[in-house]
C-alpha positions as CSV (number, residue, x, y, z in Angstrom):
1,X,162.1,-84.3,-9.2
2,X,162.9,-81.2,-11.5
3,X,161.1,-80.7,-14.8
4,X,162.0,-77.5,-16.7
5,X,158.9,-75.3,-17.6
6,X,159.4,-75.8,-21.3
7,X,159.3,-79.6,-20.9
8,X,155.9,-80.0,-19.4
9,X,154.1,-80.2,-22.7
10,X,156.4,-83.1,-23.8
11,X,156.0,-84.8,-20.5
12,X,152.2,-84.6,-20.5
13,X,152.1,-86.0,-24.1
14,X,154.3,-88.9,-23.0
15,X,152.0,-89.8,-20.0
16,X,149.1,-90.4,-22.3
17,X,150.8,-93.6,-23.0
18,X,149.8,-94.6,-19.3
19,X,146.7,-92.7,-18.6
20,X,144.1,-90.5,-20.1
21,X,143.3,-86.7,-19.7
22,X,140.2,-87.6,-17.7
23,X,142.0,-89.2,-14.7
24,X,143.2,-87.8,-11.5
25,X,146.7,-88.8,-12.4
26,X,146.7,-86.4,-15.4
27,X,145.0,-83.7,-13.4
28,X,147.8,-84.1,-10.8
29,X,150.5,-83.6,-13.4
30,X,148.7,-80.7,-14.9
31,X,148.5,-79.0,-11.5
32,X,152.1,-79.8,-10.8
33,X,153.2,-78.1,-14.1
34,X,151.9,-74.8,-12.7
35,X,153.9,-75.0,-9.5
36,X,157.1,-72.9,-9.6
37,X,159.5,-73.9,-8.4
38,X,158.6,-77.6,-8.0
39,X,161.4,-78.4,-5.5
40,X,160.0,-76.4,-2.8
41,X,156.5,-77.7,-3.1
42,X,154.8,-78.4,0.2
43,X,153.2,-81.8,-0.9
44,X,150.7,-82.1,2.0
45,X,149.5,-78.5,1.6
46,X,149.2,-79.1,-2.1
47,X,147.1,-82.3,-1.5
48,X,144.7,-80.6,0.9
49,X,144.1,-77.7,-1.5
50,X,143.6,-79.8,-4.7
51,X,142.9,-83.4,-3.7
52,X,141.3,-83.2,-0.1
53,X,138.9,-86.1,-0.9
54,X,141.9,-88.4,-1.5
55,X,143.5,-90.0,1.6
56,X,147.1,-88.9,2.2
57,X,148.5,-92.6,1.7
58,X,146.6,-92.9,-1.5
59,X,147.8,-89.5,-2.6
60,X,151.4,-90.5,-2.0
61,X,150.9,-93.6,-4.0
62,X,149.8,-91.5,-6.9
63,X,152.8,-89.3,-6.6
64,X,155.0,-92.4,-6.5
65,X,153.4,-93.7,-9.6
66,X,153.7,-90.4,-11.4
67,X,157.4,-90.3,-10.4
68,X,157.9,-93.6,-12.1
69,X,156.4,-92.5,-15.3
70,X,158.4,-89.2,-15.2
71,X,161.6,-91.2,-14.8
72,X,160.5,-93.4,-17.8
73,X,160.0,-90.2,-19.8
74,X,163.4,-88.8,-18.7
75,X,165.1,-91.9,-20.2
76,X,163.0,-91.9,-23.3
77,X,163.7,-88.3,-24.0
78,X,167.5,-88.9,-23.5
79,X,167.4,-91.7,-26.0
80,X,165.3,-89.6,-28.5
81,X,167.9,-86.9,-28.5
82,X,170.5,-89.3,-30.0
83,X,169.0,-90.7,-33.3
84,X,172.0,-93.0,-33.9
85,X,171.8,-94.6,-30.6
86,X,168.0,-94.9,-31.0
87,X,168.5,-96.6,-34.4
88,X,171.1,-99.0,-32.9
89,X,168.5,-100.1,-30.2
90,X,166.2,-100.6,-33.2
91,X,168.6,-103.0,-34.7
92,X,168.6,-104.9,-31.6
93,X,164.8,-104.9,-31.4
94,X,164.5,-106.1,-35.0
95,X,167.0,-109.0,-34.3
96,X,165.1,-110.0,-31.2
97,X,162.0,-110.3,-33.4
98,X,163.7,-112.3,-36.1
99,X,163.3,-109.5,-38.6
100,X,166.9,-110.0,-39.8
101,X,166.6,-108.4,-43.3
102,X,165.3,-105.2,-41.9
103,X,167.9,-105.3,-39.1
104,X,170.8,-105.6,-41.8
105,X,169.4,-102.8,-43.8
106,X,169.2,-100.5,-40.9
107,X,172.6,-101.7,-39.6
108,X,174.2,-101.0,-43.0
109,X,172.8,-97.3,-43.0
110,X,174.0,-96.8,-39.5
111,X,177.6,-98.1,-40.4
112,X,177.6,-95.8,-43.5
113,X,176.7,-92.8,-41.3
114,X,179.4,-93.7,-38.7
115,X,182.1,-94.1,-41.3
116,X,181.2,-90.8,-42.9
117,X,181.3,-88.9,-39.7
118,X,183.8,-86.0,-40.1
119,X,184.0,-84.7,-36.6
120,X,185.6,-86.7,-33.7
121,X,183.6,-88.0,-30.7
122,X,184.1,-90.6,-28.1
123,X,180.6,-92.2,-28.9
124,X,181.5,-92.9,-32.5
125,X,183.6,-96.1,-32.0
126,X,181.6,-96.9,-29.0
127,X,178.4,-96.9,-30.9
128,X,179.9,-98.7,-33.8
129,X,181.0,-101.5,-31.5
130,X,177.5,-101.6,-29.9
131,X,176.0,-102.0,-33.3
132,X,178.3,-104.7,-34.4
133,X,177.8,-106.5,-31.1
134,X,174.0,-106.5,-31.6
135,X,174.5,-108.0,-35.1
136,X,177.0,-110.7,-34.1
137,X,175.5,-111.7,-30.8
138,X,172.0,-112.4,-32.0
139,X,170.4,-115.2,-34.0
140,X,170.9,-113.1,-37.2
141,X,172.5,-115.3,-39.9
142,X,174.8,-112.5,-40.9
143,X,177.5,-114.0,-38.7
144,X,177.5,-117.1,-40.9
145,X,177.7,-115.0,-44.1
146,X,180.2,-112.5,-43.0
147,X,181.3,-113.8,-39.5
148,X,185.0,-113.4,-39.9
149,X,184.8,-109.8,-41.0
150,X,182.3,-108.9,-38.6
151,X,184.2,-110.4,-35.7
152,X,187.4,-108.6,-36.6
153,X,185.5,-105.3,-36.8
154,X,183.8,-106.0,-33.5
155,X,187.2,-106.6,-31.8
156,X,188.9,-103.5,-33.5
157,X,186.1,-101.0,-32.7
158,X,186.2,-102.2,-29.1
159,X,189.9,-101.8,-28.8
160,X,189.8,-98.4,-30.5
161,X,186.9,-97.2,-28.2
162,X,188.7,-98.6,-25.1
163,X,191.9,-96.6,-26.0
164,X,189.8,-93.4,-26.6
165,X,188.0,-93.6,-23.4
166,X,191.1,-94.7,-21.5
167,X,193.0,-91.6,-22.7
168,X,190.1,-89.4,-21.8
169,X,190.3,-90.8,-18.2
170,X,194.1,-90.4,-18.2
171,X,193.6,-86.7,-18.9
172,X,191.3,-86.4,-15.9
173,X,193.7,-88.3,-13.7
174,X,196.4,-85.7,-14.7
175,X,194.0,-83.0,-14.2
176,X,192.7,-84.1,-10.7
177,X,196.2,-84.9,-9.6
178,X,197.1,-81.3,-10.1
179,X,193.8,-79.7,-8.7
180,X,193.3,-81.9,-5.7
181,X,195.2,-84.0,-3.1
182,X,194.3,-87.2,-5.0
183,X,197.1,-89.8,-5.2
184,X,196.6,-91.0,-8.6
185,X,200.0,-91.7,-10.1
186,X,199.7,-95.5,-9.7
187,X,196.4,-95.3,-11.7
188,X,198.1,-93.3,-14.4
189,X,200.9,-95.7,-14.8
190,X,198.5,-98.7,-14.9
191,X,196.3,-97.1,-17.5
192,X,199.2,-96.1,-19.7
193,X,200.6,-99.5,-19.7
194,X,197.4,-101.0,-21.2
195,X,197.4,-98.6,-24.1
196,X,200.8,-99.3,-25.7
197,X,199.6,-102.3,-27.9
198,X,196.6,-100.6,-29.2
199,X,197.1,-98.7,-32.6
200,X,196.5,-95.0,-32.4
201,X,193.7,-93.3,-34.4
202,X,193.0,-89.7,-35.1
203,X,191.2,-89.1,-31.9
204,X,193.6,-90.9,-29.6
205,X,196.5,-88.8,-31.3
206,X,194.6,-85.6,-30.4
207,X,194.0,-86.8,-26.8
208,X,197.8,-87.4,-26.7
209,X,198.5,-83.8,-27.7
210,X,196.1,-82.6,-24.9
211,X,198.1,-84.9,-22.5
212,X,201.4,-83.2,-23.6
213,X,199.8,-79.8,-22.8
214,X,198.6,-80.9,-19.4
215,X,202.0,-82.3,-18.4
216,X,204.4,-79.8,-20.2
217,X,202.4,-76.6,-20.1
218,X,204.1,-75.1,-23.2
219,X,202.7,-72.3,-25.2
220,X,203.4,-74.1,-28.5
221,X,201.2,-77.1,-27.3
222,X,198.5,-74.6,-26.2
223,X,198.5,-73.1,-29.6
224,X,198.4,-76.5,-31.3
225,X,195.4,-77.7,-29.1
226,X,193.5,-74.4,-29.6
227,X,193.8,-74.7,-33.2
228,X,192.4,-78.3,-33.1
229,X,189.5,-76.9,-31.0
230,X,188.6,-74.0,-33.2
231,X,188.9,-75.9,-36.4
232,X,185.8,-77.9,-35.4
233,X,187.6,-81.2,-35.5
234,X,185.8,-82.4,-32.3
235,X,182.0,-82.9,-32.4
236,X,180.3,-79.8,-31.2
237,X,178.1,-80.3,-28.1
238,X,179.7,-83.7,-27.2
239,X,181.1,-84.5,-23.7
240,X,184.6,-84.5,-25.3
241,X,184.0,-81.1,-26.8
242,X,183.3,-79.7,-23.4
243,X,186.3,-81.5,-21.7
244,X,188.6,-80.3,-24.4
245,X,187.6,-76.8,-24.1
246,X,187.8,-76.5,-20.3
247,X,191.3,-78.2,-20.2
248,X,192.4,-75.7,-22.7
249,X,190.7,-72.8,-20.8
250,X,192.2,-73.9,-17.6
251,X,195.8,-74.5,-18.8
252,X,196.0,-71.3,-20.8
253,X,195.7,-69.3,-17.4
254,X,198.4,-71.5,-15.8
255,X,200.8,-70.9,-18.9
256,X,200.2,-67.2,-18.9
257,X,200.6,-66.9,-15.2
258,X,203.9,-68.7,-15.2
259,X,205.2,-66.7,-18.2
260,X,203.7,-63.5,-16.6
261,X,202.6,-62.5,-20.1
262,X,199.2,-63.1,-21.7
263,X,198.8,-63.9,-25.3
264,X,195.6,-61.7,-25.7
265,X,194.9,-62.7,-29.3
266,X,194.9,-66.4,-28.3
267,X,192.8,-65.7,-25.1
268,X,190.2,-63.9,-27.2
269,X,190.1,-66.8,-29.6
270,X,189.5,-69.3,-26.8
271,X,186.8,-67.2,-25.1
272,X,184.9,-66.3,-28.3
273,X,185.0,-69.9,-29.5
274,X,183.4,-70.9,-26.1
275,X,180.6,-68.3,-26.6
276,X,180.0,-69.0,-30.2
277,X,180.2,-72.8,-30.1
278,X,177.6,-73.3,-27.4
279,X,180.2,-74.3,-24.7
280,X,178.7,-71.5,-22.4
281,X,175.2,-71.1,-23.9
282,X,172.0,-73.1,-24.2
283,X,169.7,-72.0,-26.9
284,X,171.9,-69.0,-27.4
285,X,171.8,-67.8,-23.8
286,X,174.3,-68.3,-20.9
287,X,173.7,-68.0,-17.2
288,X,174.7,-64.9,-15.4
289,X,176.8,-66.9,-13.1
290,X,178.9,-68.2,-16.0
291,X,179.2,-64.6,-17.4
292,X,180.4,-63.2,-14.1
293,X,183.1,-66.0,-13.9
294,X,184.3,-65.1,-17.3
295,X,184.5,-61.5,-16.3
296,X,186.7,-62.6,-13.3
297,X,189.0,-64.6,-15.6
298,X,189.4,-61.8,-18.2
299,X,190.1,-59.2,-15.4
300,X,193.0,-61.3,-14.2
301,X,194.5,-61.5,-17.6
302,X,193.8,-58.5,-19.8
303,X,193.3,-54.6,-19.7
304,X,190.5,-53.1,-17.9
305,X,189.2,-51.3,-21.0
306,X,189.1,-54.6,-22.9
307,X,187.1,-56.3,-20.2
308,X,184.6,-53.4,-20.3
309,X,184.3,-53.8,-24.0
310,X,183.7,-57.5,-23.6
311,X,180.9,-56.8,-21.1
312,X,179.0,-54.4,-23.5
313,X,179.7,-56.6,-26.5
314,X,178.7,-59.9,-25.0
315,X,176.2,-59.2,-22.2
316,X,173.3,-59.7,-24.6
317,X,174.0,-63.5,-24.4
318,X,173.1,-63.5,-20.7
319,X,169.8,-65.1,-19.7
320,X,168.6,-62.3,-17.4
321,X,165.4,-60.2,-16.6
322,X,167.5,-57.1,-16.1
323,X,170.3,-56.6,-18.7
324,X,171.3,-53.2,-17.2
325,X,171.9,-54.6,-13.8
326,X,173.8,-57.5,-15.2
327,X,176.0,-54.9,-16.9
328,X,176.3,-52.9,-13.8
329,X,177.3,-55.9,-11.6
330,X,179.8,-57.1,-14.2
331,X,181.4,-53.7,-14.2
332,X,181.5,-53.7,-10.3
333,X,183.3,-57.1,-10.5
334,X,186.0,-56.0,-13.0
335,X,186.5,-52.6,-11.3
336,X,187.3,-54.5,-8.1
337,X,190.0,-56.6,-9.7
338,X,191.6,-53.3,-11.2
339,X,191.3,-51.7,-7.7
340,X,188.9,-49.0,-9.0
341,X,187.0,-48.9,-5.8
342,X,184.9,-45.7,-6.4
343,X,183.8,-47.3,-9.6
344,X,182.7,-50.5,-7.6
345,X,180.6,-48.3,-5.3
346,X,179.0,-46.5,-8.3
347,X,178.1,-49.8,-10.2
348,X,176.9,-51.5,-7.0
349,X,174.6,-48.7,-6.2
350,X,173.0,-48.8,-9.7
351,X,172.6,-52.6,-9.6
352,X,169.1,-53.9,-9.0
353,X,170.0,-57.4,-7.6
354,X,167.5,-59.8,-8.9
355,X,168.7,-62.9,-7.0
356,X,170.0,-63.2,-3.5
357,X,173.3,-65.0,-4.5
358,X,174.3,-62.1,-6.7
359,X,173.1,-59.6,-4.1
360,X,175.5,-61.0,-1.5
361,X,178.4,-60.9,-3.9
362,X,177.5,-57.3,-4.7
363,X,177.5,-56.7,-0.9
364,X,180.9,-58.2,-0.5
365,X,182.4,-56.0,-3.2
366,X,180.7,-52.9,-1.7
367,X,182.0,-53.7,1.8
368,X,185.7,-53.9,0.5
369,X,185.2,-50.8,-1.6
370,X,183.9,-48.8,1.4
371,X,186.9,-50.0,3.5
372,X,189.3,-48.9,0.8
373,X,187.7,-45.6,0.5
374,X,187.8,-45.1,4.3
375,X,184.0,-44.6,4.4
376,X,183.7,-46.1,8.0
377,X,180.3,-44.8,8.9
378,X,178.7,-46.1,5.6
379,X,180.6,-49.3,5.9
380,X,179.3,-50.0,9.5
381,X,175.7,-49.4,8.2
382,X,176.3,-51.6,5.1
383,X,177.8,-54.4,7.2
384,X,174.8,-54.5,9.5
385,X,172.5,-54.8,6.6
386,X,174.8,-57.3,4.9
387,X,174.7,-59.5,8.1
388,X,170.9,-59.4,8.4
389,X,170.5,-60.5,4.7
390,X,173.0,-63.2,5.1
391,X,171.5,-64.5,8.2
392,X,168.0,-64.3,6.7
393,X,169.0,-66.3,3.7
394,X,171.2,-68.8,5.5
395,X,169.2,-71.9,4.6
396,X,169.1,-70.8,1.0
397,X,172.8,-71.3,0.3
398,X,175.3,-74.1,0.5
399,X,177.4,-74.1,3.6
400,X,180.7,-72.9,1.8
401,X,179.0,-69.9,0.1
402,X,177.4,-68.9,3.5
403,X,180.7,-69.1,5.3
404,X,182.6,-67.2,2.6
405,X,180.4,-64.2,3.3
406,X,180.1,-64.6,7.1
407,X,184.0,-64.8,7.3
408,X,184.3,-61.7,5.1
409,X,182.2,-59.7,7.4
410,X,184.0,-61.0,10.5
411,X,187.3,-60.1,9.1
412,X,186.5,-56.6,7.9
413,X,185.0,-55.8,11.4
414,X,188.3,-56.9,12.9
415,X,190.2,-54.8,10.4
416,X,188.1,-51.8,11.3
417,X,188.8,-52.4,15.0
418,X,192.5,-52.9,14.3
419,X,192.8,-49.3,13.0
420,X,192.4,-48.2,16.5
421,X,193.9,-50.9,18.5
422,X,197.2,-52.3,17.3
423,X,197.1,-55.2,19.8
424,X,194.5,-57.0,17.7
425,X,195.9,-59.7,15.5
426,X,194.2,-61.3,12.6
427,X,195.1,-64.9,11.5
428,X,193.2,-65.3,8.2
429,X,193.5,-69.1,8.6
430,X,191.0,-68.9,11.4
431,X,188.4,-67.3,8.9
432,X,188.4,-69.8,6.0
433,X,186.7,-70.1,3.6
434,X,186.6,-66.4,2.7
435,X,185.5,-64.8,-0.5
436,X,188.1,-62.6,-2.2
437,X,190.8,-64.1,-0.1
438,X,193.6,-62.7,-2.1
439,X,192.5,-59.1,-1.3
440,X,192.6,-60.0,2.4
441,X,196.1,-61.6,2.2
442,X,197.5,-58.6,0.4
443,X,195.8,-56.1,2.7
444,X,196.9,-57.9,5.9
445,X,200.4,-58.3,4.7
446,X,200.7,-54.6,3.8
447,X,199.3,-53.6,7.3
448,X,202.1,-55.6,8.9
449,X,205.0,-54.1,6.9
């Protein structure tokens, strides 16, 4: 169970619905709120330190009860974030209690809000349909006063919502067919066949434009979709907003790679929009991991100077305890992609690695840079330190991340030996996954020429 540090105050307030501040339950929650991180808590050691008088079985029962309350709080918090959905549930509750006049007034207000919605969102028609459903399928006499109109709207909103969601799934079917080995063509055809009889609306028309972009991969379609995105037609912060952005972002790279030419102005528009619209940020800040991924993407598409400018202009958005080290590590990354290996060594030496994941990536960059600069003695020493650190933190990382670095070390060690023994052969397929695979492929191909 994970509770963010800033959420504990809200959680404690909610739990007072179930208990009081004087109980052991509340004291337990209060003590848990001071444990960081909660996921790695040794529960038995925690019990012995703070609740020694409570038997282990009883303590675990307390933990189970608190977990139930926290789960209730999680659901309540989610509902409270969506005022419209909350009000729709209120209409249902009012109808269930026979308060039909109040239900009708609340429903009219919600309907007016929905019809005046200017931005597009998958939830709009879905919530409209849910509202009408709660009105029609209740004992509310409205269906006798306005039953025909209500039923027509109920069916219409359901069909419109179905088409919007179906087209969203269609986009993902196309997307996954490209990105993976999924066999989804049958699902695509079946889904498309269900949509022909349902009238288009503004949102389904926009989703059709995204489908054209995914299938055709034309620059004209990319420009059109980007304009839709940056014109704030789609509701900011919605699931659709995120999907639309990341499809656009991914497909732009495919188009520019196929044309071997980047529209830098369009790229900057897409990236800037992502940063300024909250796609990458939460409360104005983004994770260092997301920032580094952006640096990689930009390094593959635009000039080195422009990437460096981007780092200095946008690094203030990164949620970091050491901004200078974030800047140094970002510069090490981009210098690697532009084959400026001396700069990689300079920036990695300046970086204070504040988390182990970033430190391993920095070690990988440094290992490659030392190899490129023929600094063999330094490289052997670095690889020994790199191996020890990687082994020590093995359990902290997922298997793929761990193997990426383990294989990088193995292959570089083989490449060092191969310098003095031509009989050594390196089949990269035996050392996958490996981080910075393209560098190894290019290097091994050059060595065989």
